[in-house]
Residue frames as a rotation matrix with the C-alpha (Angstrom) as fourth column:
MET 1
0.575 0.818 0.001 0.01
0.818 -0.575 0.003 0.00
0.003 -0.001 -1.000 0.00
TYR 2
-0.410 -0.670 0.619 1.20
0.665 -0.684 -0.300 3.51
0.625 0.289 0.726 -0.87
SER 3
-0.268 0.244 -0.932 0.98
0.735 -0.574 -0.361 6.44
-0.623 -0.782 -0.025 1.45
MET 4
0.816 0.571 -0.091 -0.49
0.404 -0.675 -0.618 9.75
-0.414 0.467 -0.781 0.21
GLN 5
0.390 -0.756 -0.526 3.07
-0.536 -0.650 0.539 11.10
-0.749 0.072 -0.658 -0.04
GLY 6
-0.485 -0.602 0.634 4.14
0.088 0.687 0.721 8.07
-0.870 0.406 -0.280 -2.06
ILE 7
0.224 0.653 0.723 1.28
0.863 0.211 -0.458 8.47
-0.452 0.727 -0.516 -4.53
VAL 8
0.906 0.079 -0.417 2.13
-0.042 -0.961 -0.273 12.13
-0.422 0.265 -0.867 -5.02
ARG 9
0.000 -0.991 -0.136 5.85
-0.510 -0.117 0.852 11.37
-0.860 0.069 -0.506 -5.52
LYS 10
-0.448 -0.118 0.886 5.05
0.522 0.770 0.367 8.65
-0.726 0.627 -0.284 -8.04
GLY 11
0.585 0.759 0.286 2.58
0.704 -0.299 -0.644 10.96
-0.403 0.578 -0.709 -9.88
VAL 12
0.706 -0.387 -0.593 5.12
-0.383 -0.913 0.140 13.76
-0.595 0.128 -0.793 -10.11
ASN 13
-0.366 -0.883 0.294 7.80
-0.261 0.400 0.878 11.34
-0.894 0.245 -0.377 -11.41
ASN 14
-0.255 0.309 0.916 5.48
0.759 0.651 -0.009 9.85
-0.599 0.693 -0.401 -14.04
VAL 15
0.837 0.538 -0.097 4.28
0.385 -0.706 -0.594 13.30
-0.388 0.460 -0.798 -15.26
THR 16
0.365 -0.785 -0.500 7.86
-0.571 -0.613 0.546 14.52
-0.735 0.086 -0.673 -15.53
THR 17
-0.527 -0.567 0.633 8.80
0.102 0.697 0.710 11.44
-0.844 0.439 -0.310 -17.53
GLN 18
0.212 0.700 0.682 5.83
0.872 0.179 -0.455 12.00
-0.441 0.691 -0.573 -19.87
PHE 19
0.856 0.028 -0.516 6.84
-0.092 -0.974 -0.206 15.64
-0.508 0.223 -0.832 -20.33
GLU 20
-0.146 -0.981 -0.128 10.35
-0.472 -0.045 0.880 14.54
-0.869 0.188 -0.457 -21.24
LYS 21
-0.438 0.043 0.898 8.98
0.630 0.727 0.273 12.11
-0.642 0.685 -0.345 -23.85
LEU 22
0.657 0.750 0.072 6.73
0.617 -0.480 -0.624 14.89
-0.433 0.454 -0.778 -25.16
GLY 23
0.455 -0.588 -0.668 9.81
-0.413 -0.805 0.427 17.05
-0.789 0.081 -0.609 -25.63
TYR 24
-0.612 -0.718 0.330 11.48
-0.069 0.465 0.883 14.48
-0.788 0.518 -0.334 -27.85
VAL 25
-0.068 0.670 0.739 8.29
0.889 0.377 -0.260 14.01
-0.452 0.640 -0.621 -29.94
ALA 26
0.820 0.390 -0.418 8.03
0.242 -0.900 -0.364 17.80
-0.518 0.197 -0.832 -30.39
ASN 27
0.049 -0.897 -0.440 11.67
-0.474 -0.409 0.780 17.97
-0.879 0.170 -0.445 -31.41
ASN 28
-0.583 -0.176 0.793 11.14
0.482 0.711 0.512 15.29
-0.654 0.681 -0.330 -34.04
LEU 29
0.414 0.831 0.372 8.19
0.846 -0.201 -0.493 17.26
-0.335 0.519 -0.786 -35.46
SER 30
0.745 -0.143 -0.652 10.16
-0.152 -0.987 0.042 20.49
-0.650 0.068 -0.757 -35.55
ASN 31
-0.304 -0.928 -0.215 12.90
-0.559 -0.009 0.829 18.69
-0.772 0.372 -0.516 -37.54
ALA 32
0.334 0.535 0.776 10.59
0.294 0.723 -0.625 16.96
-0.896 0.437 0.085 -39.99
ASN 33
0.987 0.003 0.160 12.00
0.153 -0.317 -0.936 19.18
0.048 0.948 -0.314 -42.79
THR 34
0.442 -0.897 -0.015 15.64
-0.769 -0.387 0.508 19.06
-0.462 -0.213 -0.861 -41.61
HIS 35
0.637 -0.207 -0.743 17.76
-0.554 0.547 -0.628 17.17
0.536 0.811 0.233 -44.14
GLY 36
-0.187 -0.770 -0.610 19.51
-0.156 0.636 -0.755 14.11
0.970 -0.046 -0.239 -42.79
TYR 37
-0.336 0.099 0.936 17.81
-0.923 -0.234 -0.307 14.32
0.189 -0.967 0.170 -39.38
LYS 38
-0.576 0.117 -0.809 17.25
0.094 0.993 0.077 11.09
0.812 -0.032 -0.583 -37.50
SER 39
0.343 0.831 0.438 14.25
-0.425 -0.279 0.861 10.83
0.838 -0.481 0.258 -35.20
VAL 40
-0.817 -0.572 0.069 14.84
-0.271 0.275 -0.922 10.28
0.509 -0.773 -0.380 -31.48
THR 41
0.234 0.929 -0.287 12.50
-0.086 0.313 0.946 8.22
0.969 -0.196 0.153 -29.32
PHE 42
-0.611 -0.300 0.732 12.08
-0.746 -0.090 -0.660 8.11
0.264 -0.950 -0.169 -25.54
GLU 43
-0.164 0.535 -0.829 10.94
-0.090 0.828 0.553 4.60
0.982 0.166 -0.088 -24.75
GLN 44
-0.012 0.273 0.962 9.01
-0.946 -0.316 0.078 4.48
0.325 -0.909 0.262 -21.50
MET 45
-0.384 -0.100 -0.918 9.33
0.093 0.985 -0.146 1.55
0.918 -0.141 -0.369 -19.12
LEU 46
0.494 0.609 0.621 7.19
-0.629 -0.242 0.738 0.86
0.600 -0.755 0.264 -16.05
GLN 47
-0.635 -0.768 -0.082 9.30
-0.449 0.454 -0.770 -0.39
0.628 -0.453 -0.633 -13.14
GLU 48
-0.395 0.429 -0.812 8.06
0.558 0.815 0.159 -2.87
0.730 -0.390 -0.561 -10.52
ASP 49
-0.679 0.132 -0.723 7.58
0.649 -0.353 -0.674 -0.10
-0.344 -0.926 0.154 -7.97
GLY 50
0.346 0.931 0.120 5.15
0.865 -0.267 -0.426 1.70
-0.364 0.251 -0.897 -10.34
TYR 51
0.226 -0.343 -0.912 7.57
-0.134 -0.938 0.320 4.48
-0.965 0.050 -0.258 -11.37
LEU 52
0.955 0.078 0.286 8.05
0.276 0.123 -0.953 5.34
-0.110 0.989 0.096 -15.04
THR 53
0.055 -0.950 -0.308 11.56
-0.091 -0.312 0.946 5.48
-0.994 -0.023 -0.104 -16.47
GLY 54
0.946 0.319 0.056 12.83
0.025 0.101 -0.995 5.50
-0.323 0.943 0.087 -20.01
THR 55
-0.082 -0.979 0.187 15.76
0.454 0.130 0.882 5.25
-0.887 0.157 0.433 -22.40
ILE 56
0.430 0.164 -0.888 16.64
-0.538 -0.743 -0.398 7.41
-0.725 0.648 -0.231 -25.39
ARG 57
-0.089 -0.404 0.911 17.11
0.563 0.734 0.380 5.75
-0.822 0.546 0.162 -28.79
THR 58
-0.173 -0.045 -0.984 17.98
-0.654 -0.741 0.149 7.25
-0.736 0.670 0.099 -32.17
ASP 59
0.559 0.429 0.710 16.40
0.288 0.702 -0.651 5.71
-0.778 0.568 0.269 -35.29
TYR 60
-0.313 -0.793 -0.522 19.11
-0.372 -0.404 0.836 5.65
-0.874 0.456 -0.169 -38.00
LYS 61
0.143 0.451 0.881 16.79
0.696 0.588 -0.413 4.31
-0.704 0.672 -0.230 -40.66
GLN 62
-0.807 -0.469 0.359 17.49
0.564 -0.429 0.706 5.79
-0.176 0.772 0.611 -44.12
GLY 63
-0.089 0.769 -0.633 15.40
-0.012 -0.636 -0.772 8.81
-0.996 -0.061 0.066 -45.04
SER 64
0.629 0.337 0.701 13.99
0.664 0.236 -0.709 9.29
-0.405 0.911 -0.076 -48.51
ILE 65
-0.491 -0.858 -0.153 16.31
0.538 -0.436 0.721 10.91
-0.686 0.272 0.675 -51.06
GLN 66
0.629 0.752 -0.196 15.13
0.451 -0.558 -0.697 14.08
-0.633 0.350 -0.690 -52.80
VAL 67
-0.072 -0.608 0.791 16.44
0.990 -0.142 -0.019 15.51
0.124 0.781 0.612 -56.05
THR 68
0.385 0.157 -0.910 17.45
0.513 -0.855 0.069 19.17
-0.767 -0.494 -0.410 -55.67
SER 69
0.675 -0.217 0.705 19.49
0.678 -0.194 -0.709 19.93
0.291 0.957 0.016 -58.83
ASN 70
0.859 -0.466 0.212 21.93
-0.509 -0.822 0.255 21.89
0.056 -0.327 -0.944 -56.62
PRO 71
0.489 -0.696 -0.526 25.53
-0.059 0.575 -0.816 20.66
0.870 0.430 0.240 -57.31
TYR 72
-0.456 -0.656 0.601 26.57
-0.638 -0.229 -0.735 21.45
0.620 -0.719 -0.314 -53.74
ASP 73
0.330 0.681 0.654 23.96
-0.937 0.320 0.139 19.06
-0.115 -0.659 0.743 -52.30
VAL 74
-0.555 -0.534 -0.638 25.11
-0.538 0.815 -0.214 15.55
0.634 0.224 -0.740 -51.35
ALA 75
0.535 0.725 0.433 22.96
-0.836 0.384 0.392 12.71
0.118 -0.572 0.812 -50.04
ILE 76
-0.691 -0.683 0.235 24.33
-0.714 0.696 -0.075 9.53
-0.112 -0.220 -0.969 -48.42
ASP 77
0.404 0.784 -0.471 22.57
-0.808 0.547 0.218 6.45
0.428 0.293 0.855 -49.81
GLY 78
0.293 -0.330 -0.897 23.38
0.313 0.920 -0.236 3.89
0.903 -0.212 0.373 -47.16
THR 79
0.845 0.005 -0.534 24.99
0.534 -0.065 0.843 3.88
-0.030 -0.998 -0.058 -43.73
GLY 80
-0.176 -0.984 0.027 27.72
0.973 -0.178 -0.146 6.30
0.149 0.001 0.989 -42.71
PHE 81
0.754 0.295 -0.587 28.49
0.466 -0.870 0.161 9.91
-0.463 -0.395 -0.793 -41.93
ILE 82
0.444 -0.610 0.657 30.53
0.505 -0.435 -0.745 12.75
0.740 0.662 0.115 -43.41
PRO 83
0.046 -0.476 -0.878 33.21
0.962 -0.215 0.167 14.23
-0.269 -0.853 0.448 -41.07
VAL 84
0.521 0.106 0.847 33.16
0.389 -0.913 -0.125 18.03
0.760 0.395 -0.517 -40.74
VAL 85
-0.250 -0.756 -0.604 35.52
0.953 -0.084 -0.290 20.33
0.169 -0.649 0.742 -38.95
SER 86
0.765 0.580 -0.281 34.53
0.633 -0.758 0.156 23.55
-0.122 -0.297 -0.947 -37.13
PRO 87
0.652 -0.535 0.538 36.53
-0.049 -0.738 -0.673 26.78
0.757 0.412 -0.507 -37.47
GLU 88
0.475 -0.457 0.752 37.95
-0.880 -0.236 0.412 25.96
-0.011 -0.858 -0.514 -34.00
GLY 89
-0.489 -0.766 -0.418 39.10
-0.790 0.592 -0.161 22.51
0.370 0.251 -0.894 -35.12
GLU 90
-0.339 0.442 0.830 36.34
-0.596 0.582 -0.553 20.42
-0.728 -0.682 0.066 -33.53
ILE 91
-0.890 0.002 -0.456 35.47
-0.372 0.575 0.728 17.24
0.264 0.818 -0.511 -35.46
ALA 92
-0.259 0.868 0.424 31.89
-0.503 0.254 -0.826 16.11
-0.825 -0.427 0.371 -35.80
TYR 93
-0.956 -0.038 0.293 29.85
0.191 0.675 0.712 13.92
-0.225 0.737 -0.638 -38.11
THR 94
-0.282 0.883 -0.375 26.70
-0.535 -0.469 -0.702 14.59
-0.796 0.003 0.605 -40.13
ARG 95
-0.459 0.245 0.854 24.34
0.705 0.685 0.182 13.17
-0.541 0.686 -0.487 -42.74
ASP 96
0.655 0.643 -0.397 23.08
0.322 -0.713 -0.623 16.64
-0.684 0.280 -0.674 -43.71
GLY 97
-0.252 -0.780 0.572 24.72
0.865 0.083 0.494 17.24
-0.433 0.620 0.654 -47.11
THR 98
0.825 0.499 0.266 23.39
0.564 -0.761 -0.321 20.77
0.042 0.415 -0.909 -47.55
PHE 99
-0.023 -0.951 -0.309 26.79
0.825 -0.192 0.531 22.16
-0.564 -0.242 0.789 -48.46
LYS 100
0.978 0.208 -0.005 27.97
0.173 -0.829 -0.532 25.44
-0.115 0.520 -0.847 -50.04
GLN 101
0.156 -0.949 0.275 31.19
0.754 -0.066 -0.653 27.14
0.638 0.309 0.705 -51.15
GLY 102
0.484 -0.040 -0.874 32.75
0.779 -0.436 0.452 29.06
-0.399 -0.899 -0.180 -48.28
LYS 103
0.914 -0.090 -0.395 34.42
-0.160 -0.976 -0.148 32.44
-0.372 0.199 -0.907 -48.50
ASP 104
-0.064 -0.993 -0.098 37.84
-0.684 -0.027 0.729 30.81
-0.726 0.114 -0.678 -49.19
GLY 105
-0.117 0.084 -0.990 36.38
-0.957 0.256 0.135 28.52
0.265 0.963 0.051 -51.80
TYR 106
-0.954 -0.293 0.059 36.24
-0.294 0.885 -0.360 25.43
0.053 -0.361 -0.931 -49.58
LEU 107
-0.180 0.887 -0.426 33.23
-0.022 0.429 0.903 23.09
0.983 0.172 -0.058 -49.45
VAL 108
-0.968 -0.134 0.210 31.54
-0.192 -0.139 -0.972 23.79
0.159 -0.981 0.109 -46.15
THR 109
-0.420 0.873 -0.247 28.28
0.907 0.413 -0.084 23.11
0.029 -0.259 -0.965 -44.27
ASN 110
0.315 0.668 0.674 25.62
0.599 -0.691 0.405 25.77
0.736 0.276 -0.618 -43.91
ASP 111
0.999 0.000 -0.053 27.21
0.043 -0.578 0.815 26.90
-0.030 -0.816 -0.577 -40.63
ASP 112
0.644 -0.764 -0.041 30.70
-0.635 -0.504 -0.586 27.00
0.427 0.403 -0.809 -42.15
TRP 113
0.372 -0.566 0.736 32.23
-0.364 0.640 0.677 23.73
-0.854 -0.519 0.033 -40.92
ILE 114
-0.202 -0.540 -0.817 34.76
-0.975 0.034 0.219 22.44
-0.090 0.841 -0.533 -43.50
VAL 115
0.841 0.539 0.042 33.83
-0.519 0.827 -0.215 19.17
-0.151 0.159 0.976 -45.16
GLY 116
0.822 -0.556 -0.122 36.45
0.505 0.811 -0.294 16.47
0.263 0.180 0.948 -44.70
GLU 117
0.114 -0.908 -0.402 40.07
0.867 -0.106 0.487 17.63
-0.485 -0.404 0.776 -44.79
GLY 118
0.036 -0.022 -0.999 39.23
-0.148 -0.989 0.016 20.61
-0.988 0.148 -0.039 -47.00
ILE 119
-0.202 0.011 0.979 38.14
0.897 0.404 0.180 20.58
-0.393 0.915 -0.091 -50.66
LYS 120
-0.380 -0.020 -0.925 38.62
-0.033 -0.999 0.035 23.85
-0.924 0.044 0.379 -52.49
ILE 121
0.291 0.577 0.763 36.24
0.833 0.240 -0.499 24.48
-0.471 0.781 -0.411 -55.40
PRO 122
-0.782 -0.602 0.161 37.68
0.596 -0.646 0.476 26.83
-0.183 0.468 0.865 -58.05
THR 123
-0.317 0.698 -0.642 35.53
0.069 -0.659 -0.749 29.95
-0.946 -0.282 0.161 -58.19
ASN 124
-0.007 0.295 -0.955 35.56
-0.844 -0.514 -0.152 30.28
-0.536 0.805 0.253 -61.97
CYS 125
-0.838 -0.314 0.446 35.45
-0.078 0.879 0.471 26.56
-0.540 0.360 -0.761 -62.89
TYR 126
-0.708 0.585 -0.396 33.10
-0.517 -0.047 0.855 25.52
0.481 0.810 0.335 -65.68
LYS 127
0.556 0.829 0.057 31.53
-0.605 0.357 0.711 22.86
0.570 -0.430 0.700 -63.45
PHE 128
-0.641 -0.703 0.308 32.45
-0.751 0.490 -0.443 20.39
0.161 -0.515 -0.842 -60.73
GLU 129
0.291 0.666 -0.687 31.28
-0.450 0.729 0.516 16.85
0.845 0.159 0.511 -60.00
ILE 130
-0.245 -0.258 0.935 31.02
-0.932 0.329 -0.153 14.74
-0.269 -0.908 -0.321 -56.88
LYS 131
-0.403 0.047 -0.914 31.38
-0.514 0.814 0.269 11.10
0.757 0.578 -0.304 -57.80
LYS 132
0.626 0.742 -0.240 29.54
-0.283 0.502 0.817 8.30
0.727 -0.444 0.524 -55.94
ASN 133
0.353 -0.584 -0.731 32.77
0.802 0.591 -0.085 7.35
0.481 -0.556 0.677 -54.13
GLY 134
0.701 0.021 -0.713 33.19
0.551 -0.651 0.522 10.94
-0.453 -0.759 -0.468 -52.91
GLU 135
-0.401 -0.895 0.194 35.87
0.811 -0.249 0.530 12.05
-0.426 0.370 0.826 -55.38
VAL 136
0.631 0.548 -0.549 35.44
0.286 -0.822 -0.492 15.70
-0.721 0.154 -0.675 -56.37
ILE 137
-0.395 -0.718 0.573 36.61
0.834 -0.019 0.552 16.89
-0.385 0.696 0.606 -59.80
SER 138
0.322 0.483 -0.814 36.30
0.044 -0.867 -0.497 20.13
-0.946 0.124 -0.301 -61.75
TYR 139
0.113 -0.212 0.971 36.42
0.981 0.179 -0.075 21.23
-0.158 0.961 0.228 -65.34
ASP 140
-0.579 -0.410 -0.705 37.91
0.346 -0.906 0.243 24.54
-0.738 -0.103 0.667 -66.51
ALA 141
-0.399 0.498 -0.770 35.82
-0.840 -0.535 0.089 24.49
-0.367 0.683 0.631 -69.67
ALA 142
0.693 0.690 0.210 33.68
-0.509 0.673 -0.536 22.18
-0.511 0.264 0.818 -71.75
ASN 143
0.954 -0.254 -0.157 35.55
0.059 0.676 -0.734 19.20
0.293 0.691 0.661 -73.25
THR 144
0.122 -0.947 0.298 38.61
-0.779 -0.278 -0.563 19.76
0.615 -0.164 -0.771 -71.01
LYS 145
-0.241 -0.285 -0.928 40.30
0.260 0.902 -0.344 17.15
0.935 -0.324 -0.143 -68.84
PRO 146
0.799 0.597 0.076 39.00
0.087 -0.240 0.967 17.01
0.595 -0.766 -0.243 -65.24
LYS 147
-0.366 -0.861 0.354 41.14
-0.363 -0.218 -0.906 18.13
0.857 -0.460 -0.232 -62.29
ARG 148
0.154 0.351 -0.924 40.94
0.674 0.646 0.358 16.17
0.723 -0.677 -0.137 -59.04
LEU 149
0.089 0.012 0.996 40.14
-0.408 -0.912 0.048 18.48
0.909 -0.410 -0.077 -56.10
GLY 150
-0.713 -0.287 0.640 39.89
-0.699 0.218 -0.681 15.97
0.056 -0.933 -0.356 -53.27
ARG 151
-0.496 0.562 -0.662 37.53
0.142 0.804 0.577 13.41
0.857 0.192 -0.478 -51.81
ILE 152
0.048 0.609 0.792 34.60
-0.896 -0.324 0.303 13.68
0.441 -0.724 0.530 -49.41
PRO 153
-0.880 -0.446 -0.165 35.22
-0.330 0.821 -0.465 10.96
0.343 -0.355 -0.870 -46.79
LEU 154
0.360 0.932 -0.028 32.57
-0.605 0.257 0.754 8.56
0.710 -0.255 0.657 -45.55
VAL 155
-0.767 -0.618 0.173 32.98
-0.497 0.402 -0.769 6.98
0.405 -0.676 -0.616 -42.09
ARG 156
0.348 0.844 -0.408 31.16
-0.201 0.492 0.847 4.41
0.916 -0.213 0.341 -40.09
PHE 157
-0.316 -0.379 0.870 31.10
-0.911 -0.136 -0.390 3.37
0.266 -0.915 -0.302 -36.44
ALA 158
-0.911 -0.064 -0.408 30.94
0.028 0.976 -0.217 0.10
0.412 -0.209 -0.887 -34.56
SER 159
-0.296 0.855 -0.427 27.89
0.944 0.194 -0.266 1.46
-0.144 -0.482 -0.864 -32.69
GLN 160
-0.699 0.041 0.714 26.35
0.326 -0.870 0.370 4.47
0.636 0.491 0.595 -34.36
GLU 161
0.389 0.917 -0.092 23.52
0.455 -0.104 0.885 4.42
0.801 -0.386 -0.457 -31.79
ALA 162
0.398 -0.296 -0.869 26.07
0.893 -0.094 0.441 5.59
-0.212 -0.951 0.227 -29.19
LEU 163
-0.511 -0.517 0.686 27.00
0.672 -0.739 -0.056 8.77
0.536 0.432 0.725 -31.07
GLU 164
-0.213 0.397 -0.893 26.25
0.811 -0.437 -0.388 11.92
-0.544 -0.807 -0.229 -29.07
PRO 165
0.335 0.383 0.861 24.32
0.826 -0.559 -0.073 14.80
0.453 0.736 -0.503 -30.68
ILE 166
-0.514 -0.578 -0.633 25.78
0.782 -0.619 -0.070 18.26
-0.351 -0.532 0.771 -30.24
GLY 167
0.234 0.669 -0.705 23.14
0.168 -0.742 -0.649 20.26
-0.957 0.033 -0.287 -32.10
MET 168
0.105 -0.128 -0.986 22.89
-0.805 -0.593 -0.008 21.61
-0.584 0.795 -0.166 -35.63
ASN 169
0.924 0.346 -0.162 22.38
-0.378 0.768 -0.517 18.04
-0.055 0.539 0.841 -36.95
LYS 170
0.100 -0.941 -0.322 25.85
-0.599 0.202 -0.775 16.99
0.795 0.270 -0.544 -35.92
LEU 171
0.983 0.174 -0.063 27.16
-0.069 0.658 0.750 14.15
0.172 -0.732 0.659 -33.75
VAL 172
0.097 -0.985 0.142 30.43
-0.932 -0.140 -0.334 13.34
0.349 -0.100 -0.932 -32.02
ALA 173
0.065 -0.171 -0.983 32.04
-0.028 0.985 -0.173 9.99
0.997 0.038 0.059 -31.24
THR 174
0.523 0.094 0.847 31.93
-0.843 -0.088 0.530 8.49
0.125 -0.992 0.033 -27.76
GLU 175
-0.550 -0.720 0.424 33.77
-0.781 0.623 0.045 5.65
-0.296 -0.306 -0.905 -26.07
GLU 176
-0.098 0.582 0.807 30.75
-0.083 0.804 -0.589 3.41
-0.992 -0.125 -0.031 -26.70
SER 177
0.826 0.445 -0.346 30.44
-0.339 -0.099 -0.936 4.34
-0.451 0.890 0.069 -30.41
GLY 178
0.320 -0.809 0.493 34.09
0.733 0.541 0.411 3.64
-0.600 0.230 0.767 -31.08
GLU 179
-0.371 -0.548 -0.750 36.31
-0.102 -0.779 0.619 5.61
-0.923 0.306 0.233 -33.42
ALA 180
0.600 0.544 -0.586 35.33
-0.573 -0.219 -0.790 6.61
-0.558 0.810 0.180 -36.95
LYS 181
-0.182 -0.628 0.756 36.40
0.266 0.709 0.653 4.11
-0.947 0.320 0.038 -39.53
LEU 182
-0.291 -0.019 -0.957 37.03
-0.740 -0.630 0.237 5.33
-0.607 0.777 0.169 -43.09
VAL 183
0.419 0.453 0.787 35.11
0.233 0.784 -0.576 3.52
-0.877 0.425 0.223 -45.80
ARG 184
-0.490 -0.784 -0.382 37.36
-0.191 -0.330 0.924 3.32
-0.850 0.526 0.012 -48.84
ASP 185
-0.992 0.120 -0.031 35.36
0.009 0.322 0.947 1.44
0.124 0.939 -0.321 -51.45
HIS 186
-0.328 0.937 -0.118 31.78
0.548 0.087 -0.832 2.57
-0.769 -0.338 -0.542 -51.69
GLU 187
-0.843 0.192 0.503 29.28
0.357 -0.500 0.789 4.29
0.403 0.844 0.353 -54.01
CYS 188
-0.275 0.733 -0.622 27.07
0.952 0.119 -0.281 5.97
-0.132 -0.670 -0.730 -51.48
PHE 189
-0.535 0.032 -0.844 27.17
0.176 -0.973 -0.148 9.65
-0.826 -0.228 0.515 -52.41
CYS 190
0.003 0.595 0.803 24.53
0.999 0.041 -0.034 11.22
-0.053 0.802 -0.594 -54.63
GLN 191
-0.882 -0.342 -0.323 25.26
0.315 -0.940 0.133 14.70
-0.349 0.016 0.937 -55.90
ASN 192
-0.785 0.616 0.061 22.27
-0.443 -0.627 0.641 17.06
0.433 0.476 0.765 -56.59
ASN 193
0.152 0.831 -0.536 20.30
0.167 0.513 0.842 15.18
0.974 -0.218 -0.061 -53.96
LEU 194
-0.548 -0.254 0.797 19.52
-0.720 -0.341 -0.604 15.44
0.425 -0.905 0.004 -50.24
GLU 195
-0.624 0.371 -0.688 18.34
0.513 0.858 -0.003 12.88
0.590 -0.355 -0.726 -47.69
ASN 196
0.034 0.754 0.656 15.13
-0.381 -0.597 0.706 13.90
0.924 -0.274 0.267 -46.02
SER 197
-0.526 -0.069 0.848 14.42
-0.850 0.073 -0.522 13.53
-0.026 -0.995 -0.097 -42.32
ASN 198
-0.748 0.250 -0.614 13.18
0.031 0.938 0.344 10.04
0.663 0.239 -0.710 -41.40
THR 199
-0.868 0.495 0.049 10.61
-0.163 -0.190 -0.968 11.49
-0.469 -0.848 0.246 -38.99
SER 200
-0.594 0.779 0.201 7.07
0.672 0.344 0.656 10.26
0.442 0.524 -0.728 -39.59
ILE 201
-0.832 0.300 0.466 4.80
-0.383 -0.919 -0.093 13.26
0.400 -0.256 0.880 -39.17
TYR 202
0.159 0.952 -0.261 1.75
-0.440 0.304 0.845 11.00
0.884 -0.019 0.467 -38.78
THR 203
0.182 -0.137 -0.974 3.36
0.641 0.767 0.012 8.89
0.746 -0.626 0.227 -36.05
SER 204
-0.801 -0.578 -0.156 4.79
0.511 -0.524 -0.681 11.88
0.312 -0.625 0.715 -34.19
THR 205
-0.592 0.655 0.470 1.48
-0.574 -0.752 0.323 13.75
0.565 -0.078 0.821 -34.28
THR 206
0.380 0.727 -0.572 -0.37
-0.088 0.644 0.760 10.66
0.921 -0.238 0.309 -32.96
ASP 207
-0.149 -0.530 -0.835 2.20
0.824 0.400 -0.401 10.29
0.546 -0.748 0.377 -30.18
MET 208
-0.924 -0.236 0.301 1.85
0.080 -0.889 -0.451 13.94
0.374 -0.393 0.840 -29.23
LEU 209
-0.157 0.957 0.245 -1.95
-0.635 -0.287 0.717 13.75
0.756 -0.043 0.653 -29.05
ARG 210
0.431 0.290 -0.854 -1.76
0.299 0.847 0.439 10.55
0.851 -0.445 0.279 -26.97
LEU 211
-0.472 -0.702 -0.534 0.80
0.773 -0.038 -0.633 12.02
0.424 -0.711 0.560 -24.59
ASN 212
-0.802 0.238 0.547 -1.19
-0.321 -0.945 -0.060 15.24
0.503 -0.224 0.835 -24.19
ALA 213
0.253 0.962 -0.106 -4.26
-0.445 0.213 0.870 13.22
0.859 -0.173 0.481 -23.23
SER 214
0.293 -0.250 -0.923 -2.25
0.650 0.760 0.000 11.15
0.701 -0.600 0.385 -20.80
LEU 215
-0.781 -0.624 0.025 -0.71
0.437 -0.575 -0.692 14.24
0.446 -0.530 0.721 -19.22
ILE 216
-0.390 0.739 0.550 -4.14
-0.598 -0.657 0.459 15.81
0.700 -0.150 0.698 -18.72
ALA 217
0.570 0.636 -0.521 -5.40
-0.071 0.669 0.739 12.64
0.819 -0.385 0.427 -17.02
SER 218
-0.044 -0.689 -0.724 -2.28
0.805 0.405 -0.434 12.38
0.592 -0.602 0.536 -14.82
THR 219
-0.874 -0.305 0.378 -2.42
0.078 -0.857 -0.509 16.00
0.479 -0.416 0.773 -13.69
ARG 220
-0.004 0.946 0.324 -6.12
-0.644 -0.250 0.723 15.68
0.765 -0.205 0.611 -12.89
MET 221
0.575 0.183 -0.798 -5.44
0.351 0.825 0.442 12.62
0.739 -0.534 0.410 -10.81
MET 222
-0.510 -0.805 -0.305 -2.67
0.699 -0.180 -0.692 14.44
0.502 -0.566 0.654 -8.97
LYS 223
-0.638 0.341 0.691 -5.09
-0.422 -0.905 0.057 17.26
0.645 -0.255 0.721 -8.24
VAL 224
0.470 0.864 -0.180 -7.58
-0.338 0.364 0.868 14.82
0.815 -0.348 0.463 -6.78
VAL 225
0.286 -0.465 -0.838 -4.90
0.731 0.671 -0.123 13.15
0.619 -0.578 0.532 -4.64
ASP 226
-0.756 -0.585 0.293 -3.67
0.326 -0.725 -0.607 16.59
0.568 -0.363 0.739 -3.50
ASP 227
-0.205 0.772 0.601 -7.15
-0.626 -0.576 0.525 17.62
0.752 -0.269 0.602 -2.44
MET 228
0.685 0.439 -0.581 -7.56
0.093 0.738 0.668 14.36
0.722 -0.512 0.465 -0.49
TYR 229
-0.144 -0.853 -0.502 -4.21
0.795 0.202 -0.572 14.93
0.589 -0.481 0.649 1.18
ASN 230
-0.747 -0.073 0.661 -5.17
-0.150 -0.950 -0.274 18.46
0.648 -0.304 0.698 2.19
LYS 231
0.265 0.935 0.238 -8.48
-0.571 -0.047 0.820 17.25
0.777 -0.353 0.521 3.57
ALA 232
0.502 -0.150 -0.852 -6.69
0.510 0.847 0.151 14.55
0.699 -0.510 0.502 5.56
ILE 233
-0.624 -0.781 0.000 -4.40
0.538 -0.430 -0.725 17.16
0.566 -0.452 0.689 7.08
ASN 234
-0.517 0.499 0.696 -7.33
-0.529 -0.825 0.199 19.35
0.673 -0.265 0.690 8.04
ILE 235
0.545 0.737 -0.400 -9.14
-0.161 0.560 0.813 16.43
0.823 -0.379 0.424 9.67
ARG 236
0.064 -0.628 -0.776 -6.08
0.803 0.494 -0.334 15.68
0.592 -0.602 0.535 11.81
GLU 237
-0.837 -0.403 0.371 -5.96
0.166 -0.832 -0.530 19.30
0.522 -0.382 0.763 12.89
């Protein structure tokens, strides 16, 4: 049997856990149009003592690939990540291939992280191509020989589920994920394409409505218990 205080404590814990799950669902919905975004779930578990707990999991399922016709856009068709380097030298990994040409001509992310070890695109080149294996070449004019500019690396991890998000659709390696391993022979890159978010708007909206109803019911129950607790105190007095 639970005391009044125990029921209140359990109710507060369970409502807090539901609010936390609601936050992840809302974050998934807000990133439904973020290229390369992977949805995050908060899986609730009911313990033997009646308290709710949960664990966070990232769904790395492939998102749909969308044609953009922008030569700077790159989608990854398959598993893996592209290493990017911040202006301060921090290394992170992303599947968001929304790239651009930076002020120094280098291929960079939208927030100016350098792609790979640095690939400089000639400003006045006729065109450039990104091969499926990541090799980047340019042409000075039509019918001229291509010039090799570099290669966009693709890396994989022993446990990608253990990567830690740092915001802006980037992740960093952890002890559990293991170190990044370079994939040498692959054909995973698709120029002029972007990978869409794998968030299901229908599922996320359904989860949000269900959680909202559950939170309303839980808070109402806590209000009833609180009223009973206050009446019990008044009777004792």
